[in-house]
N, C-alpha and C positions, 0 to 999 in steps of 0.2 A: 856137369860142366867139364870135369877132368877127362872124362871119356871122350867128349867132343874134341878137346884139345889134342888128345892122343891120336884120334882118328884123323884130324886135320894134318897133324904132323906126319903121320904115316902116308896120307894121300900126297902130301907135298913131296916127300922122298920118292914115292912111287912115280909121280908125274915127272919129276926131274930125271929119274933113271930112264923112263920111257922116252923122254925128249932126247937124252944123250944117245940112246940106242937108235932112235929115228934119224938123228943127224948123221950118225956113223953109217947107216944104211941108205941114206938119201931118200927116205920115204916122201912121196908127194903129200902135201898138207892135208887135203880132204880125206885121203885114205888113213892117214895117221890119226886125224881127229876122230873118225868113226871107230878106229881100233881102240883108241884111248877111252872113248865113251863106253864101249862094250866091256873093256877091262874093269873100269870103275863100277859098272853095274854089277859085275860079278863080285866085287869086293864089298860093296855096300848093299845091304838088303833094301828092297823096294820101299819099305815103310820107314827106313831110317832117314832122318833129316839132320843135317849138320847144325841146324838152328831149331831143333825140336823144342827145347826149353823156352826159347824166346817166343816161338809161334804160339805156345800155349798160354802165355802171359796175358794176351789180350783177346777179347772175343772178336769175331768177324763183325764189322760194322755195316749198317745199311742206312741210307738216307731215307727218312720217313716223312718227307715233305716234298713239295713240288721242285721240278728242275729249276724253275725261275727263282725260288727261294734260295737254292744252293748257289745259283749264279750271283744273286745279290750279295750273299755272304763272301763268295770268292772275290768278287770285284772289290768289295769294301776292305777285305783283308789285304789284298794285293796293293791297292791304291794307297792305303794308309801306311804301308811299310811295316805292318805288324808281323808279316811272315816274309822272310827273305831266304835265299839260298846261301850256302856257305860263301860263295864268291860275291854275294850281295845282289846278284841279278836274278830276278824271277819274273817271267812274263805271265800275263793273265792266262795264256794258253797252257803254260807249264803247270801253273797252280790248278787249273781246271783238270788237267790230266791226272794230277796227284789226287785231287778230290774224287774223281771218278773211280780211281783204284781204291782209295781209302774207304769209300762208301759203297763200293760195288754197284755203281749207278752210272752207266754211260749216258751222256747228255747229247741228244741229237739236235742239230740246228741251234747251237747256243747263241749265235749272233741274232737270229730271229727272235728268240725268247728274250734276250736283253733289250732289243729294240721295242718289243711289246711292253716290257716293264717300264722302260723310259717314257713311253707314250701314255701311261696311265694318267687319267685326269686328276683324281683326288690325291693319291700318294704313290710315288713310284718306288718306294722302298718299304713295302708292306711288311715283309718278313723281318727286316731290321727293326722296324718300329715294334713289332710283336716281341722280338728278343729284348728290346729295351724294357718293355712292360714286364716281362718275366723277371728280369734282373731287379727291377724296382720292387716287384712283389716279394722277391726273395729277401731283399734288404729290409723291407717292412716287417716280414716275419721274424727275422733275426732281431730287429729292434724290439718287437713285442716280447719275444722270449727273454731278452735282457731286462726289460721293464718288469716282467713278472718275477724274475729272480730277486729283484731288489726289495 
């Protein structure tokens, strides 16, 4: 972590110096940006990440269910207000984009899939009911473990 802070500090100083020089020489913006990127690539090895420690903390996630199931979850979370952005505003579309990145799962035609889910005859929230069942089973298992300890 200390090495990352030092690297970030050095990069900050380097970038500020380059900006100062670019202003003095009146470099056009696109040329300066390309120049700065090439300079940074020389300083930082390709395998180095400023956030290497953080990126290794969590495994890469994949959604292992249907697109419709993910959409049910996203809509329920967004509409319930369970997930909000820092500014308090979070659209369904924004939450969908976040979920697509989080679970490495692009969803094609989400509106069509949501409409199909809404039109289900028996239950239009199949995945959410399934989740409810899993949580209830978890609670029962814990209750049984507690009873056995007594």
